[in-house]
N, C-alpha and C positions, 0 to 999 in steps of 0.2 A: 480484414487486413488483406490487401492484394499481394499476390506473389511477385517477387522481384528476382530477376536473374542475378546470381552472385557475381559481383565484379571482382576482377583480379586484384591481388595485392599490388599497390602502386602508390606513387606520389602524385599529387595533383599538378598537371602541367600549368594550370591557371587557378590559383587559389581565389576563393570568393570571400567577401566580407559583407554578409547580409545584415541589414539593420531594420529594426522596426521600433519606432518611437510613437507611443499612443498615449494621449492624455484626455481624460474625461473631466467635464465640469458640470456643475448643477445650476440650471437656470430654468425659469418658467415652470418650476415644479417637477422637473424631470432631469435625468442624466443625459448629457449630450456629448458628442465627440468634439473636443476643443482643438486638438492638434493631432496631425498624423504625418509621419515621415516614414517612407519605406524604400528600401533599395534591394535590388536583386541579390539573392533569390527569394527574399521575403516579400510576401504580399499579405495584406490584411483586408478581410471582408467583414461586412456587418449585415448579417441576414436579419430578416424580420423575425420577431419572436411574439409569443402570445402576450396578451395584456397582463397576465399574472407573472411573467418572467422579467428579469432585469436585462439591461443592455448587454449584447453579446458581440464580441469581436473574435474572428477566426484567423489564426495565423497559418499561412500556407508557405511551405518551403518548396519552390518550384523546381529546384535542382534534382530532386529525387533522393538526396542523401548528402552526407559530408565525407570528405576524404582529404588526407594529406595537407593539413594546415588550414583548412577552411575555417572561417570564423562567423559566428552568429551572435549578434548583440540585440537584446530587447530591453527597452526602457518603458515601463508601464506606470503611469501616474493616475491615481484615482483622487480627484479633488474632493473638497469638503462636501459631505452629504451625498456623494455619488454612490451608485450601486451598479456594478458591472462584473461580467465574467469575460476573461480571455482564455481561449482554449485552442489547442492545435487541431488542424484539419485531419491529420493522419500521424501514424508513427514516424518518428525521426530515425533514419538509418545512418549508422556510422560504419563506413566500409574499411577494410584492411588497408594499411598504409605502411610502407617501409621508411617513411620520412617523418615529416613534421606532425605534431599533435593538433587535432581539431580543438577549437576553443568555442565554448558557449557561455555567454554571460547574460543573466536575467536580473535586472534591477527593478524592483517593484516598490513603489512609494504609495502609501495609503494615508491620506490626510484625515483630519478630525471628522468623525461620524461617517466615514466611508465604509462600504461593504465591498471588499475586493476578493474575487476568486480567480485563481490561476490554475487551469486544468490542462496540463499537457497530456498527450497520449504517450505510448511507450517510446523509449529510446532503445533501439535494437543495436547491439554491438556485434559486428561480424568478427571473425577471427582476425587477429592482428590490428584491430581497430585501436585508435589512440584518441582519447577524449579527455579534456579538462573542462569541467563545467562548474560554474559558481552561480547559485541562486541567492540573491541578496534582497532582503525585505526590510524596509524602513516603515514602521507603523507608528503613527501619532496616537496620542491618548484619545480614547473614544472611538478609534477605528477598529474594524474587524477584518482579518485576512484569513482566507482559506486557500492553501496552496499545496502542490504536491509534485511528485516525480515518480516515474516507473522506469526501471532499467531491466532489459531482457538480455540475457547472455546467449547470443546466437539464436537460430531458428530451429526449435526442437522438431517441428514437423518435417524439416529438410535434413535432419541429422547433423546440423551444424552446431558447433560449440565455440565458446570464447576461451581458448586455451593459451593464448599469448596476446600481448598488447599492453595497453595502459589505460587506466581509468582513475581519474580523481574527480569525485562528485561531491561538492561541498555546499553547505548552507551557512548563511549568516542572517541572524534576525536582530534588528536594532529596534528598540522601543524608546521613544522620546530621546533619540540620539545616543542611547547607551546600548552597547553590545550585550545582549542577554542570552544568546544561544549560538553556538557554532558547532558544526558537525562535518565530518568528511569521511568518505569511503575511498580507500586507496587500494587498487589492484595493479601491481607492476611486476613483482618477482614471484616465482614459484606459484603461478596461477593454477596449474593443474593440481598441485598439492592442496591449495586452499579449497578447491571444489571437491576434494576427496576427503577432507578432514571433518569428522563429526562435530568438532567445536567451531568450525567455520561455516562453509557453504556447501556441505555435502548434500548432493541431490537437489541443489537449489538452481533453478534456471531463471529466476527473476526476483527482484527486490523492489519495494516501493516505500515511499514516505509521504505522509500527509501532515502538515503543520497548521495549527490554528492559533491566531494571536488575537487576544481580546482583553479588555480591562478585568473581566471577571471569569477568566478562562477556567479556573478551578471548579466552578459550579457545573461545568459540562463533563467532568471526568467520569462520573458514574454512568451517565448516559452513553458516553463513548465506549466505555468498557462493556456495557450491555450489548452494544452493537457487534462485538467480536466474540460473543459467547458461543455462537454456532458457526464456526468458520467453514469456508469452502473446503472441499477435499484436498488434503495435503497442503494446506495453507496455514502458516503460523503468523499470529498477529499479537501485537501488544500496544498498549496505550499508556502514556505517562504525561506528567506535567512538570516542567522545570522552568523557573524564572518567568512565569507568565506565558509560557508557550506549551500548548498541547501537542504532543508528538505521537502519531500512530505509525507503527511499523508493520510491514507485510513482507513475507517471503514464501516462495513455494516452488514446487516442481513444474507445475503446468502454468505457463504464462496466461492462458485464457482464464483459468480459475483465479489467478492472481488479479487479473484485470477486473473480473466480476466482483471479487471481494473489495477491491479498491473503490469501484464505482458504487457498489451498494452502500459502503460506509459513507462516501461523499454525499450521495443524494439524501440519505436519511439524516445525516448530520446537519446539512444546510437547511433542511426543512425544520428540524427541531430548533436550531439556533435562530434562524432569521425568518421563519414562516414562509420560506420560498417553496415552490413546487417540489414534491418528492420525486424528482426525475432529473435526468441529464439531457443535454441537447441531442437531437437526433443523430448528429454526426458521431457521437460516442458509440452508437449502436450499428454503424455501418462497417 
């Protein structure tokens, strides 16, 4: 992760609304890009991958971060029988703002027999950052979706913390047009107390979630729990299944250890479930 100078607390003089609409289709025996729309500061790249890997799309935010009411909207559609991964090129940074809240909306649709992966990198919240993010997944019968998020509270290496601001990070999972799981993390008031209370986020500098949706998701629970038996140092992890959704939770003091635990779970799980390579794209390791 490259170093970035801390920006002052400010409102954005010119708010941005970046959009990325990506749709994959299956034809001629392989997954192809069917539709792409992108607007600043969102750019989508499609690097070459090995013959063993699935189609890969890389989302780049060229603005260097979000502030003061900026908005990012992603619409990701995986057509029938497609197999693809969408991942972020780098960590997303949300800078301090005295004004409007930044909005991020991710809408992922997986059609029948699709394999869909959505692998963001960290979202780093600077002090006084304001972010409202919703990740919404619509999965058809027969599809499989592996998706996640990582949130880091400040930059530990620079001595920065997230002691004031606003965060609402929510998930919605729809299965066959029925809402089967909803979840939200809200940090708004008394944030320092939350980070100092042993029943809340004491000594926690980052949290992460991975969700997996499949017709037979319960059959993977024992394997997923086995993956978290030997956690990274000072990382707490859990795995559960509810309403056909497997949910893995991570939290820890060191964001790098958190990232390593997250990535290790992801690459092993995708290999076990879908017989894909037990690895992540090279960008993950830069």
